[in-house]
MDAnalysis code that builds the backbone (N, CA, C; Angstrom):
import MDAnalysis as mda
import numpy as np

u = mda.Universe.empty(249, n_residues=83, atom_resindex=np.repeat(np.arange(83), 3), trajectory=True)
u.add_TopologyAttr("name", ["N", "CA", "C"] * 83)
u.add_TopologyAttr("resid", np.arange(1, 84))
u.add_TopologyAttr("resname", ["MET", "ASN", "THR", "PRO", "LEU", "THR", "TYR", "GLU", "ILE", "VAL", "ILE", "ARG", "GLY", "ARG", "ALA", "SER", "GLU", "ARG", "ILE", "LEU", "GLY", "PRO", "LEU", "LEU", "ASP", "ASP", "PHE", "ALA", "VAL", "ASP", "THR", "VAL", "GLU", "PRO", "GLY", "ARG", "THR", "ARG", "LEU", "THR", "GLY", "VAL", "ILE", "ARG", "ASP", "PRO", "ALA", "HIS", "LEU", "HIS", "GLY", "VAL", "VAL", "THR", "HIS", "LEU", "THR", "SER", "VAL", "ALA", "ILE", "GLU", "ILE", "VAL", "SER", "LEU", "THR", "PRO", "THR", "ASP", "LEU", "THR", "TRP", "PRO", "THR", "HIS", "GLN", "SER", "THR", "LYS", "GLN", "THR", "ASN"])
u.atoms.positions = np.array([
    [39.152, 39.659, -55.464],
    [40.305, 39.241, -55.489],
    [39.953, 38.119, -56.251],
    [40.964, 38.013, -57.571],
    [40.781, 37.382, -58.359],
    [41.860, 36.387, -58.400],
    [42.804, 36.829, -58.177],
    [44.500, 35.682, -58.316],
    [45.026, 36.138, -56.734],
    [46.082, 34.776, -56.945],
    [46.533, 34.633, -55.521],
    [47.346, 35.917, -55.162],
    [46.946, 35.914, -53.544],
    [47.852, 37.199, -53.177],
    [48.213, 36.729, -51.938],
    [49.774, 37.207, -51.536],
    [50.576, 37.003, -50.544],
    [49.577, 37.777, -49.361],
    [49.963, 37.149, -48.336],
    [49.165, 37.672, -47.007],
    [50.115, 38.340, -45.590],
    [50.051, 38.872, -44.732],
    [51.154, 38.702, -43.856],
    [50.011, 38.346, -42.395],
    [49.563, 37.674, -41.827],
    [48.526, 37.702, -40.487],
    [49.687, 37.622, -39.238],
    [49.035, 38.719, -38.654],
    [49.779, 38.543, -37.238],
    [48.887, 37.988, -36.335],
    [49.180, 37.451, -35.417],
    [48.197, 37.001, -34.392],
    [48.999, 37.384, -32.705],
    [48.172, 37.729, -31.891],
    [49.062, 37.946, -30.838],
    [48.867, 36.555, -30.081],
    [50.156, 36.543, -29.165],
    [50.285, 34.931, -28.977],
    [51.237, 34.682, -29.651],
    [51.753, 33.243, -29.109],
    [53.002, 32.489, -29.364],
    [52.127, 30.794, -29.853],
    [51.753, 30.655, -31.047],
    [50.913, 29.817, -31.285],
    [51.829, 28.196, -31.482],
    [50.647, 27.664, -30.831],
    [51.932, 25.958, -31.133],
    [51.600, 25.260, -32.542],
    [52.587, 24.565, -33.205],
    [52.018, 23.587, -33.890],
    [50.737, 23.015, -33.947],
    [50.038, 22.216, -33.087],
    [49.012, 21.580, -33.072],
    [47.453, 22.830, -33.773],
    [47.892, 23.903, -33.132],
    [47.137, 25.092, -33.103],
    [46.960, 25.613, -34.675],
    [48.303, 25.271, -35.290],
    [48.366, 26.214, -36.253],
    [48.483, 25.261, -37.579],
    [48.649, 23.508, -37.071],
    [48.808, 22.598, -37.987],
    [48.404, 22.844, -39.416],
    [46.687, 22.884, -39.224],
    [46.013, 23.265, -40.936],
    [46.442, 24.189, -41.693],
    [47.604, 25.405, -40.826],
    [48.130, 26.496, -42.125],
    [49.750, 26.044, -42.271],
    [49.968, 25.005, -41.874],
    [51.082, 25.276, -41.822],
    [51.933, 24.509, -43.377],
    [51.335, 23.831, -44.387],
    [51.780, 23.635, -45.382],
    [51.326, 24.915, -46.675],
    [50.667, 25.873, -45.829],
    [50.408, 27.318, -46.932],
    [51.117, 28.513, -46.595],
    [51.527, 28.348, -44.990],
    [52.347, 29.602, -44.450],
    [53.397, 29.379, -43.960],
    [54.351, 30.692, -43.674],
    [55.844, 30.473, -43.085],
    [55.319, 31.078, -41.997],
    [55.781, 30.294, -40.703],
    [55.390, 31.123, -39.381],
    [57.145, 31.555, -38.860],
    [56.329, 32.513, -38.261],
    [57.500, 33.357, -37.163],
    [57.349, 34.296, -36.547],
    [57.884, 34.793, -35.039],
    [57.658, 35.115, -34.035],
    [58.244, 36.852, -34.865],
    [57.351, 38.167, -34.790],
    [57.942, 39.180, -35.327],
    [58.366, 39.992, -33.846],
    [58.195, 39.899, -32.626],
    [58.394, 40.812, -31.429],
    [57.771, 39.580, -30.466],
    [58.224, 39.675, -29.393],
    [57.555, 38.846, -28.233],
    [55.979, 39.248, -28.019],
    [55.151, 37.737, -28.008],
    [53.835, 37.992, -27.904],
    [53.116, 38.132, -29.484],
    [53.833, 37.923, -30.472],
    [53.046, 38.336, -31.419],
    [53.972, 37.160, -32.892],
    [52.846, 36.619, -33.151],
    [53.502, 35.673, -34.516],
    [52.932, 36.038, -35.951],
    [53.886, 36.046, -37.358],
    [53.585, 36.286, -38.120],
    [53.415, 35.135, -38.813],
    [52.464, 34.709, -39.768],
    [52.321, 34.065, -40.577],
    [51.811, 34.634, -41.717],
    [52.495, 33.904, -42.950],
    [52.677, 34.531, -44.348],
    [52.869, 33.552, -45.251],
    [51.874, 33.659, -46.132],
    [51.744, 32.836, -46.951],
    [50.704, 33.079, -47.957],
    [50.555, 32.287, -49.134],
    [49.452, 32.860, -50.419],
    [47.885, 32.464, -50.189],
    [46.846, 33.268, -49.585],
    [45.792, 33.310, -50.448],
    [45.341, 33.283, -51.561],
    [44.639, 31.794, -51.642],
    [44.464, 31.467, -53.188],
    [42.959, 32.187, -53.942],
    [41.660, 32.566, -52.675],
    [40.607, 33.254, -53.069],
    [39.908, 33.377, -52.048],
    [38.926, 34.296, -52.130],
    [38.201, 34.723, -51.225],
    [37.800, 33.906, -50.054],
    [37.200, 32.120, -50.661],
    [37.261, 31.441, -49.892],
    [38.156, 30.879, -49.021],
    [39.523, 30.836, -49.237],
    [41.014, 30.215, -48.756],
    [40.865, 31.384, -47.585],
    [41.005, 32.794, -47.997],
    [41.094, 33.776, -46.818],
    [39.698, 33.630, -45.597],
    [38.780, 32.917, -45.961],
    [37.566, 32.970, -45.192],
    [37.999, 31.450, -44.515],
    [38.325, 30.940, -45.163],
    [38.979, 29.496, -44.034],
    [39.982, 29.667, -43.066],
    [40.624, 30.457, -43.538],
    [42.105, 30.675, -42.442],
    [41.623, 31.342, -41.523],
    [40.418, 32.401, -41.456],
    [40.072, 33.961, -40.323],
    [39.511, 32.236, -39.474],
    [38.542, 31.625, -40.333],
    [37.765, 30.892, -38.980],
    [38.506, 29.913, -38.485],
    [39.510, 29.071, -38.961],
    [40.121, 28.357, -38.657],
    [40.631, 29.426, -37.297],
    [41.222, 30.496, -37.675],
    [42.236, 30.969, -36.361],
    [41.439, 31.453, -34.984],
    [39.797, 32.068, -35.785],
    [39.363, 32.372, -34.491],
    [38.384, 31.294, -33.736],
    [38.384, 30.270, -34.435],
    [37.544, 29.006, -34.070],
    [38.496, 28.401, -32.989],
    [39.737, 28.534, -32.873],
    [40.523, 28.183, -31.805],
    [41.105, 29.324, -30.915],
    [40.445, 30.356, -30.722],
    [40.557, 31.454, -29.917],
    [41.631, 32.604, -30.168],
    [42.164, 32.471, -31.189],
    [43.310, 33.378, -31.346],
    [43.105, 34.531, -32.185],
    [44.018, 35.802, -31.053],
    [43.138, 37.017, -31.708],
    [44.070, 37.045, -33.015],
    [43.629, 37.844, -34.073],
    [44.317, 38.719, -35.072],
    [44.635, 39.770, -34.797],
    [45.780, 39.938, -35.074],
    [45.811, 41.943, -34.659],
    [45.832, 41.985, -35.883],
    [46.548, 41.637, -36.948],
    [46.420, 42.783, -38.147],
    [46.478, 41.308, -39.534],
    [45.783, 42.009, -40.683],
    [45.769, 40.911, -41.818],
    [45.792, 41.899, -43.468],
    [46.759, 41.699, -43.660],
    [47.573, 42.337, -44.676],
    [47.923, 41.794, -46.147],
    [46.952, 42.124, -46.835],
    [48.178, 42.023, -48.182],
    [49.230, 42.504, -48.238],
    [50.041, 41.547, -48.987],
    [51.648, 42.155, -48.636],
    [52.106, 42.562, -50.499],
    [51.472, 42.024, -50.960],
    [52.058, 42.088, -52.883],
    [51.356, 43.312, -53.792],
    [50.379, 43.572, -53.002],
    [49.239, 44.917, -54.018],
    [50.453, 45.938, -54.397],
    [50.073, 46.341, -55.849],
    [50.503, 47.425, -56.016],
    [49.172, 48.430, -56.321],
    [49.912, 49.750, -55.773],
    [48.669, 50.302, -55.458],
    [48.917, 51.633, -56.621],
    [47.730, 51.891, -57.402],
    [48.173, 52.607, -58.731],
    [48.637, 54.241, -58.364],
    [49.808, 54.720, -58.952],
    [49.850, 55.905, -58.617],
    [49.370, 56.945, -59.328],
    [49.044, 58.247, -58.991],
    [47.861, 59.186, -59.585],
    [49.319, 60.129, -60.103],
    [49.453, 60.615, -61.080],
    [50.306, 61.915, -61.753],
    [49.518, 62.963, -62.177],
    [49.812, 63.889, -61.709],
    [49.527, 65.488, -61.482],
    [49.279, 65.581, -63.173],
    [48.209, 66.003, -64.462],
    [48.770, 66.577, -65.290],
    [48.611, 67.792, -65.570],
    [48.343, 68.761, -64.392],
    [47.967, 69.994, -64.212],
    [49.557, 70.299, -64.923],
    [49.738, 71.469, -65.997],
    [51.090, 72.274, -66.088],
    [51.081, 73.679, -65.911],
    [52.376, 73.911, -65.663],
    [52.782, 75.274, -65.260],
    [53.500, 76.027, -66.268],
    [53.010, 77.110, -66.483],
    [53.682, 77.799, -67.482],
    [54.587, 78.912, -66.970],
])
């Protein structure tokens, strides 16, 4: 990961601003469904991602999913020709 990517991080529970405080400048926070909170924001590099995960786990927040949302996956087209 050499370029910044937007990530969606879903955590279990409803985290308070006090717990998420260090992340609020970098992430939008919303409730996905009862009992889950989604953080969406740009991760600059691997060190930034590691810092976010470290913060969440250090305050005993369970990460449900951590997904890059702006990756473009290569498409493979068949070069097989039919006669």
